C-alpha positions in Angstrom: 14.3 9.7 -18.0 17.7 10.0 -16.3 16.4 7.9 -13.4 14.9 5.3 -15.8 18.3 5.0 -17.6 20.0 4.6 -14.2 17.5 2.0 -13.2 18.0 0.0 -16.3 21.8 0.0 -15.7 21.7 -0.8 -11.9 19.2 -3.6 -12.5 21.8 -5.4 -14.6 24.4 -5.4 -11.8 24.6 -8.8 -9.8 25.4 -6.7 -6.6 21.9 -5.2 -6.8 20.0 -8.5 -7.1 18.8 -8.3 -3.5 17.1 -5.0 -4.2 15.7 -5.6 -7.7 15.1 -9.3 -7.6 14.2 -10.2 -4.1 10.9 -12.0 -5.0 12.3 -14.6 -7.5 15.4 -15.1 -5.2 13.1 -15.8 -2.2 11.7 -18.6 -4.2 14.9 -20.0 -5.2 14.6 -19.0 -8.9 18.1 -18.4 -10.4 18.8 -14.9 -11.9 20.9 -14.9 -15.1 22.8 -11.7 -15.5 24.6 -10.8 -18.7 28.5 -11.3 -18.7 30.7 -8.4 -17.7 30.9 -6.3 -20.7 30.0 -3.0 -22.1 26.4 -4.3 -22.5 25.8 -4.3 -18.8 26.4 -0.5 -18.7 24.1 0.4 -21.7 20.6 1.6 -20.8 17.8 -0.8 -21.9 14.2 -0.5 -21.6 13.4 -4.2 -22.4 11.6 -4.5 -18.9 8.9 -2.2 -20.2 7.9 -4.5 -23.2 8.1 -7.5 -20.9 5.7 -5.8 -18.4 3.0 -5.4 -21.1 3.4 -9.1 -22.1 2.4 -10.3 -18.7 -1.1 -11.5 -18.8 -3.8 -11.0 -16.1 -4.0 -14.8 -15.5 -0.3 -14.8 -14.7 -0.8 -12.0 -12.2 -3.8 -13.6 -10.6 -2.0 -16.9 -10.2 1.4 -15.5 -8.8 0.4 -12.4 -6.9 -3.2 -12.7 -6.1 -6.4 -10.7 -6.9 -5.3 -7.6 -4.8 -2.3 -6.9 -7.0 -4.5 -7.5 -10.1 -6.8 -4.9 -9.0 -4.0 -2.4 -8.7 -2.9 -3.2 -12.2 -6.5 -3.0 -13.5 -6.6 0.5 -11.9 -3.8 1.7 -14.2 -5.5 -0.1 -17.1 -8.8 1.6 -16.3 -7.0 5.0 -16.5 -5.3 4.1 -19.8 -8.7 3.2 -21.4 -10.6 6.0 -20.0 -8.3 8.8 -20.6 -7.4 7.6 -24.1 -11.1 8.3 -25.1 -11.2 11.4 -23.1 -8.0 12.7 -24.8 -9.4 12.1 -28.1 -12.6 14.0 -27.3 -10.6 16.8 -25.6 -7.9 17.3 -28.1 -9.9 17.0 -31.3 -13.2 18.8 -30.2 -12.6 21.0 -27.0 -9.2 22.2 -27.4 -9.8 24.0 -30.7 -12.9 25.5 -29.3 -11.2 26.6 -26.2 -8.3 28.1 -28.2 -10.5 30.1 -30.5 -12.9 31.3 -27.8 -11.1 34.8 -27.5 -9.7 37.1 -30.0 -6.0 37.1 -30.6 -5.5 40.3 -29.0 -6.6 38.9 -25.6 -3.9 38.9 -22.8 -4.5 35.0 -22.2 -3.9 34.2 -25.8 -0.3 33.1 -25.2 -0.9 31.5 -21.7 -2.2 28.2 -20.5 -5.7 29.9 -19.9 -6.1 30.1 -23.7 -6.4 26.2 -23.8 -8.9 26.0 -21.0 -12.6 26.7 -20.8 -11.9 30.0 -19.1 -11.2 31.3 -22.6 -14.9 30.9 -23.8 -16.9 34.0 -23.6 -19.7 34.1 -21.0 -23.0 32.9 -22.5 -21.4 31.5 -25.7 -23.3 28.6 -27.3 -20.1 26.7 -27.5 -20.5 25.9 -23.8 -23.2 23.4 -25.0 -20.3 21.4 -26.8 -18.5 21.2 -23.4 -21.8 20.2 -21.8 -22.4 17.3 -24.3 -18.7 16.1 -24.1 -19.1 16.1 -20.3 -22.1 13.8 -20.4 -20.5 11.6 -22.9 -17.2 11.2 -20.7 -19.3 10.6 -17.6 -21.5 7.9 -19.3 -18.4 6.2 -20.8 -16.7 6.4 -17.3 -19.7 4.6 -15.7 -19.8 2.0 -18.5 -16.0 1.3 -17.8 -16.7 1.1 -14.1 -19.5 -1.3 -14.4 -17.5 -3.5 -16.7 -14.5 -3.4 -14.3 -16.8 -4.5 -11.3 -18.3 -7.3 -13.4 -15.0 -8.7 -14.3 -13.5 -8.5 -11.0 -16.6 -10.1 -9.3 -16.2 -13.0 -11.8 -12.5 -13.4 -10.9 -13.3 -13.2 -7.2 -15.9 -16.1 -7.6 -13.2 -18.1 -9.4 -10.7 -17.5 -6.6 -13.2 -18.7 -4.0 -13.8 -21.8 -5.9 -10.0 -22.5 -6.6 -9.1 -22.0 -3.0 -12.0 -23.6 -1.3 -10.0 -25.5 1.1 -8.1 -22.6 2.7 -8.5 -23.1 6.6 -9.5 -19.4 7.1 -12.7 -20.0 5.1 -13.9 -22.6 7.8 -12.8 -20.5 10.8 -14.7 -17.9 12.7 -13.0 -15.5 15.2 -14.8 -15.2 18.5 -14.3 -12.4 20.9 -15.7 -11.5 24.5 -15.9 -15.0 25.7 -17.2 -15.4 29.1 -15.4 -17.5 31.9 -17.0 -20.7 32.7 -18.2 -20.7 36.3 -17.5 -24.3 36.9 -14.0 -24.7 35.6 -12.9 -21.0 35.9 -11.7 -21.1 32.2 -13.0 -20.0 28.8 -12.0 -23.0 26.7 -14.5 -25.3 28.0 -17.1 -22.6 27.7 -16.4 -22.2 23.9 -16.7 -25.9 23.4 -20.0 -26.2 25.3 -21.5 -23.2 23.5 -20.9 -24.0 19.9 -21.7 -27.8 20.5 -25.1 -26.8 21.7 -25.9 -24.0 19.2 -24.2 -25.3 16.2 -24.1 -29.1 16.7 -23.9 -30.1 13.0 -21.2 -27.7 11.8 -19.0 -27.2 14.7 -15.6 -28.9 14.6 -13.0 -27.6 17.2 -11.6 -24.4 18.7 -8.2 -22.8 19.7 -7.9 -20.4 22.5 -5.6 -17.4 22.5 -3.1 -16.6 25.2 -1.2 -13.6 26.4 2.2 -14.5 24.9 4.4 -11.3 25.7 6.8 -13.1 28.2 7.2 -16.0 25.6 7.9 -13.4 22.8 10.5 -11.5 24.9 12.3 -14.9 25.7 12.2 -15.8 21.9 13.9 -12.7 21.0 16.5 -13.2 23.6 17.0 -16.8 22.3 17.1 -15.8 18.8 19.7 -13.2 19.6 21.9 -15.6 21.4 21.6 -18.2 18.7 22.6 -15.7 16.1 25.6 -14.6 18.2 26.6 -18.3 18.5 26.5 -19.0 14.7 28.5 -15.7 14.2 31.2 -16.9 16.6 31.4 -20.3 15.0 31.9 -18.9 11.5 34.5 -16.6 12.9 36.2 -19.5 14.7 36.0 -21.7 11.5 37.6 -18.9 9.3 40.6 -18.3 11.4 43.9 -20.2 10.7 45.9 -22.1 13.2 49.0 -20.8 15.0 49.0 -17.4 16.5 45.2 -17.1 16.3 44.6 -20.4 18.2 44.3 -18.7 21.5 41.7 -16.3 20.3 39.8 -19.2 18.9 39.9 -20.9 22.2 38.5 -17.9 23.9 35.6 -17.9 21.2 34.9 -21.6 21.9 34.6 -20.7 25.7 32.2 -17.8 24.7 30.2 -20.4 22.5 30.0 -22.8 25.4 28.5 -20.1 27.8 26.2 -18.8 25.1 24.8 -22.3 24.4 24.2 -22.8 28.2 22.3 -19.5 28.2 20.2 -20.7 25.1 19.3 -23.9 26.9 18.1 -22.0 29.9 16.0 -19.7 27.9 14.5 -22.6 26.0 13.7 -24.2 29.4 11.9 -21.1 30.5 9.9 -20.9 27.2 8.8 -24.6 27.6 7.8 -23.8 31.2 5.6 -20.8 30.2 4.1 -23.1 27.5 2.8 -25.6 30.0 -0.8 -26.1 30.4 -0.9 -24.7 34.0 0.9 -21.5 33.0 -1.2 -20.9 29.9 -4.4 -21.1 31.8 -3.6 -18.1 33.7 -2.9 -16.1 30.5 -5.9 -16.9 28.6 -7.6 -14.3 26.4 -11.3 -14.0 25.8 -10.5 -14.6 22.2 -10.7 -18.1 20.0 -10.5 -19.3 16.6 -13.5 -21.7 16.0 -13.4 -24.2 13.1 -16.4 -25.5 11.3 -16.9 -28.5 9.2 -18.1 -26.4 6.2 -17.8 -22.9 5.0 -21.6 -22.5 5.3 -21.4 -23.1 8.8 -18.5 -20.8 9.4 -20.4 -18.0 7.4 -23.6 -18.6 9.3 -21.9 -18.3 12.7 -20.0 -15.3 11.7 -23.0 -13.3 10.4 -25.6 -14.0 13.1 -25.8 -12.7 16.7 -24.8 -15.5 19.2 -26.1 -14.1 22.4 -28.8 -11.8 23.7 -26.0 -9.5 25.1 -24.4 -7.9 22.0 -21.3 -7.5 23.7 -20.8 -11.4 24.3 -19.8 -14.0 21.9 -19.1 -11.5 19.1 -18.1 -13.4 15.8 -16.7 -12.5 12.5 -15.0 -14.4 9.8 -11.2 -15.1 10.6 -8.5 -13.5 8.4 -6.0 -15.8 6.8 -3.0 -16.7 9.3 -0.6 -14.4 7.7 -3.1 -11.5 7.8 -3.9 -11.6 11.5 -3.0 -8.6 13.6 -2.2 -10.4 16.8 -1.5 -7.4 19.1 -5.1 -6.0 18.5 -6.8 -9.2 19.6 -6.1 -8.6 23.2 -8.1 -5.3 23.1 -11.4 -5.4 24.7 -14.2 -5.1 22.3 -16.1 -2.5 24.3 -13.3 0.0 24.3 -12.7 -0.4 20.5 -14.9 2.7 19.7 -12.5 4.8 21.7 -9.5 3.7 19.7 -11.6 4.3 16.4 -12.5 7.8 17.6 -8.9 8.6 18.5 -7.7 7.6 15.1 -10.4 9.8 13.3 -9.4 12.8 15.5 -5.7 12.2 14.9 -6.3 11.9 11.0 -8.5 15.0 11.1 -5.8 17.1 12.9 -3.2 16.0 10.6 -5.3 16.9 7.6 -5.9 20.4 9.2 -2.4 21.2 10.1 -1.1 20.1 6.7 -3.0 23.1 5.2 -0.1 25.2 6.2 2.5 23.7 3.8 -0.1 23.3 1.1 -0.9 27.0 1.1 2.8 27.9 1.2 3.3 25.8 -1.9 0.4 27.6 -3.6 2.1 30.8 -2.8 5.2 29.8 -4.5 3.2 28.7 -7.6 1.3 32.3 -7.7 4.7 34.1 -8.1 3.1 37.4 -9.2 0.9 37.5 -6.1 3.7 36.3 -3.9 5.9 39.4 -4.9 3.2 41.7 -3.5 3.0 39.7 -0.2 6.7 39.1 -0.1 8.9 41.7 -1.9 12.3 40.0 -1.5 10.9 37.3 -3.7 11.6 39.7 -6.7 15.3 38.8 -6.5 14.6 35.5 -8.1 13.7 37.3 -11.5 17.4 38.3 -11.8 18.7 34.8 -12.3 17.7 33.6 -15.9 15.4 30.5 -15.8 15.2 30.2 -12.0 11.7 31.9 -12.0 10.2 29.2 -14.3 11.7 26.4 -12.1 10.5 28.0 -8.8 6.9 28.6 -10.0 6.7 25.5 -12.1 8.4 22.4 -10.8 9.4 23.5 -7.2 5.7 23.7 -5.8 4.8 20.2 -7.0 8.1 18.8 -5.7 7.8 20.4 -2.3 4.2 19.1 -2.1 5.3 15.5 -3.2 7.9 15.5 -0.4 5.3 16.4 2.2 2.9 13.9 0.8 5.4 11.1 0.9 5.4 10.8 4.7 1.5 11.0 5.1 0.6 7.5 4.0 3.0 6.0 6.5 1.7 8.3 9.2 -1.9 7.2 8.4 -0.9 3.5 8.4 0.5 4.0 11.9 -2.7 5.6 13.0 -4.8 2.6 11.4 -2.7 0.2 13.4 -3.9 1.8 16.5 -7.5 1.5 15.5 -7.8 -2.1 16.7 -8.4 -4.0 13.4 -8.1 -7.8 13.6 -6.1 -8.1 10.4 -3.4 -6.2 8.5 -5.5 -6.0 5.4 -8.2 -4.0 7.3 -5.5 -1.7 8.6 -4.3 -1.0 5.1 -7.9 -0.5 3.9 -8.5 2.2 6.5 -5.1 3.7 5.7 -6.2 3.8 1.9 -9.4 5.7 2.9 -7.7 8.1 5.3 -5.0 8.9 2.8 -7.4 9.3 -0.1 -9.6 11.7 1.9 -6.5 13.5 3.1 -5.2 14.0 -0.6 -8.8 15.0 -1.8 -8.9 17.7 1.0 -5.4 19.0 0.9 -4.0 18.3 -2.5 -7.1 18.9 -4.5 -9.6 21.2 -2.8 -7.3 23.1 -0.6 -5.1 23.7 -3.8 -7.8 25.1 -5.6 -9.0 27.3 -2.7 -5.8 28.5 -1.5 -4.7 29.4 -5.1 -7.9 31.4 -5.6 -7.5 33.0 -2.2 -4.1 34.3 -3.1 -5.5 35.9 -6.2 -8.4 37.8 -4.9 -8.3 37.7 -1.1 -9.1 41.3 -0.9 -12.3 40.8 -3.0 -13.5 38.0 -0.8 -13.3 40.0 2.3 -15.2 43.0 0.8 -17.7 40.8 -1.1 -18.1 37.3 0.6 -21.2 36.6 -1.3 -19.2 36.4 -4.6 -17.0 33.6 -3.2 -18.6 30.7 -5.0 -18.7 32.5 -8.4 -15.1 33.5 -8.0 -14.0 30.1 -7.1 -15.8 28.6 -10.1 -14.2 31.2 -12.4 -10.7 30.6 -11.1 -10.6 26.8 -11.0 -9.3 26.6 -14.6 -6.3 28.7 -13.5 -5.0 25.8 -11.4 -4.8 23.7 -14.4 -0.9 24.3 -14.9 -0.3 23.4 -11.3 -2.1 20.1 -11.6 -0.4 19.4 -14.9 2.9 20.0 -13.2 1.8 17.6 -10.2 1.0 14.9 -12.7 4.4 15.2 -14.3 6.1 15.3 -11.0 4.1 12.2 -9.7 4.3 10.4 -13.0 8.0 11.0 -14.0 9.6 11.6 -10.7 7.4 9.5 -8.4 7.0 6.2 -10.5 10.7 6.6 -11.6 11.9 6.7 -7.9 9.5 3.9 -7.2 11.2 1.6 -9.6 14.7 2.9 -8.7 14.3 2.3 -4.9 17.0 4.9 -4.1 16.5 4.7 -0.4 17.3 0.9 -0.4 20.3 1.5 -2.7 21.9 3.9 -0.2 21.0 1.8 2.8 22.6 -1.2 1.1 25.7 0.7 0.0 26.1 1.8 3.7 25.5 -1.7 5.1 28.0 -3.3 2.6 30.7 -0.8 3.5 30.3 -1.0 7.4 29.0 -3.7 9.7 27.8 -6.1 6.9 31.1 -6.0 4.9 31.7 -9.5 3.7 28.5 -11.0 4.8 25.8 -12.5 2.6 23.2 -9.8 1.7 19.8 -10.1 3.0 16.8 -9.8 0.6 14.9 -6.4 0.6 11.6 -8.3 0.4 8.5 -6.2 1.4 4.8 -6.4 0.5 3.1 -3.9 -2.0 2.2 -0.7 -0.1 -1.5 -0.5 -1.2 -2.1 2.3 1.3 0.4 4.5 -0.7 -0.4 3.5 -4.3 -4.1 3.3 -4.5 -5.1 6.7 -3.1 -2.4 8.5 -5.2 -3.6 6.8 -8.5 -7.2 7.6 -7.4 -6.5 11.2 -6.9 -4.8 11.2 -10.5 -8.0 9.8 -11.9 -10.2 12.4 -10.1 -8.0 15.2 -11.4 -8.3 13.9 -14.9 -12.1 13.6 -14.6 -12.5 17.3 -13.2 -10.2 18.7 -15.8 -11.2 16.5 -18.8 -13.5 19.3 -20.0 -12.0 22.3 -18.3 -8.3 21.8 -19.5 -8.2 19.0 -22.0 -4.4 19.6 -22.5 -3.8 17.9 -19.3 -5.2 14.4 -20.5 -2.1 13.4 -22.6 0.0 13.7 -19.5 -2.3 11.4 -17.6 -2.0 8.8 -20.4 1.7 8.8 -20.0 1.4 8.6 -16.3 -0.8 5.5 -16.5 1.2 3.8 -19.1 4.3 4.3 -17.0 2.6 3.3 -13.8 1.4 0.1 -15.4 4.8 -0.9 -16.6 6.5 0.1 -13.3 4.1 -1.9 -10.9 4.0 -4.9 -13.1 7.8 -5.0 -12.7 7.6 -4.4 -9.0 4.9 -7.1 -8.2 6.8 -9.6 -10.4 10.4 -9.0 -9.1 10.2 -7.0 -6.0 7.1 -7.2 -3.8 6.0 -10.2 -2.0 2.3 -11.3 -1.6 1.8 -11.5 2.1 -2.0 -11.9 2.0 -4.9 -11.5 -0.4 -8.2 -9.9 0.7 -10.4 -11.1 -2.1 -12.6 -13.1 0.4 -13.5 -10.1 2.6 -15.6 -8.6 -0.3 -16.6 -11.7 -2.3 -17.5 -14.3 0.6 -21.0 -12.6 1.3 -21.9 -12.0 -2.4 -20.7 -15.3 -3.8 -21.2 -17.7 -0.8 -24.3 -19.1 -2.3 -22.8 -20.0 -5.6 -19.6 -21.4 -4.3 -20.4 -23.3 -1.0 -20.9 -26.9 -1.8 -21.1 -27.9 2.0 -17.7 -29.8 1.4 -15.9 -31.0 4.4 -13.0 -29.1 5.7 -9.6 -30.6 5.8 -9.5 -29.7 9.4 -6.5 -27.5 9.3 -6.8 -26.2 12.9 -5.2 -22.9 13.8 -2.6 -23.0 16.3 -0.3 -20.5 17.9 3.3 -21.7 17.8 6.2 -19.9 19.3 9.2 -21.2 17.2 12.6 -20.8 18.7 15.5 -21.7 16.5 18.1 -23.5 18.4 20.9 -25.7 16.9 18.2 -27.6 14.6 17.4 -26.2 11.0 14.1 -25.7 9.4 14.0 -27.2 6.0 11.6 -25.3 3.5 10.7 -26.9 0.3 11.1 -24.5 -2.5 9.0 -24.5 -5.7 10.5 -25.8 -9.0 13.4 -23.5 -10.3 12.4 -21.1 -13.0 15.1 -19.2 -14.8 14.9 -15.5 -14.8 16.9 -13.6 -17.5 18.1 -10.2 -17.1 18.3 -8.1 -20.3 
């Protein structure tokens, strides 16, 4: 709550607009802040009701279908666990609590609210069985309804955006060299004119542009340096500083000559003769209809499966250009390497998870590590160490994992950034499933009865089944840590606040602030939310007291991410067509002609000219 109070205050300060309003500012929407008064320093939660007033159509129109699916994931959690909580708290919790007599040792502990408090062979277990069936069937019903509604929205998106150039474009790899002209371009034109004569339109070859990219970076650096010297010279007064300004003008003249030389080299590398030697076996082939592009992408073009490999092209902002130069035949090596690296990371991460569980099982930890008994002499410290600290430590370790998995996914050779994020999502989820969920259960149980397991290994499954409910308090704390701390830090953006403070006090003092505009990190959000849903499904019958905390988590997550996608995160690409184009192609394709938006690779170097961007109509954004 303290973090949310702090966020509501910092959000009202104009100096933090680059952090909390980068999306509307990037679209030239003016932000109206309240006047300087006491009101700007009073906490306000008006952003939460505003988040719940945003409709799905608004999200779909402004942020795309990917962002809407993330929001609907939180809405699914709210709908599902509201019903589960009603069943668990009204039916299962009283049965669990009354399962053992009051003299039991577990009567005042968390175990008294779990299924472990029911006597073995009790007929009350049939009530748990029936509730489990009801919850499972209700969850399947919600999933079916979600998939049906999302499919309808995907089809609508395909119809509404039917003239996007990527829908008419196919990516072709492993293009052979033409024996007559010693080039690949004429081979592409001849091949598709012959085999797709009625739908083929044009093609664009790809070239190795590393040299041009390096020169472009140098030219951009020189141009920014020239602009900085000009502003510095214009800001100086006449008189004593005139000599220094004269020196700056000489530097500007030298830098402009260097910039012209760099531009000349870039134009030389972009000439046809130079590009022919840097041709890659990759091309974007454009067709006259979406049907023709889909047919070419989904059929084998050559008897040799390693030649003329086709697939639907990503949208231009989604292309991972660096991976297109990788030879297709060595892509399995990259993929195997990524799988091995992710597996090793998952295995080695078992060490901190086991250590965290050792902290959570303080009674057993004292037997293994006697100096830990000193914690008991400080009042209240034992509860903090065994309750909040394990989840906080685990959260800290897990924070770096999604970024590590994304880095591995980028090395896997995917042709688009969206596919890299999809791979990272899968790897992060399986990582969390193995380490946070299963390993937390196993390591906690092993710390309880490790001696029993060594002497009687055949009893391992029964012991694990009996002790799963003992981890309910750990997962309850984990949900609270992830929900209250994780989501609060997500909306506060403390890292950007600290970095902006350092920049504004050091090398960026007096300069205009850059917008901290980033895309939504699906690879980090979706696996963690999915893990929370999994924990809730598993413990819905075992420990129903966990379910209200999940409802709070999903309500807060819904409000936080509505706020983030509306004000903070930028929509870079939308992957709706990846899953929808095959299932809805027959319904949506009307063989309409493409608007022939050819793909072209352009290296833009900013010189003294300016690029004018047309901004959308202004929309006022009020801060309350």
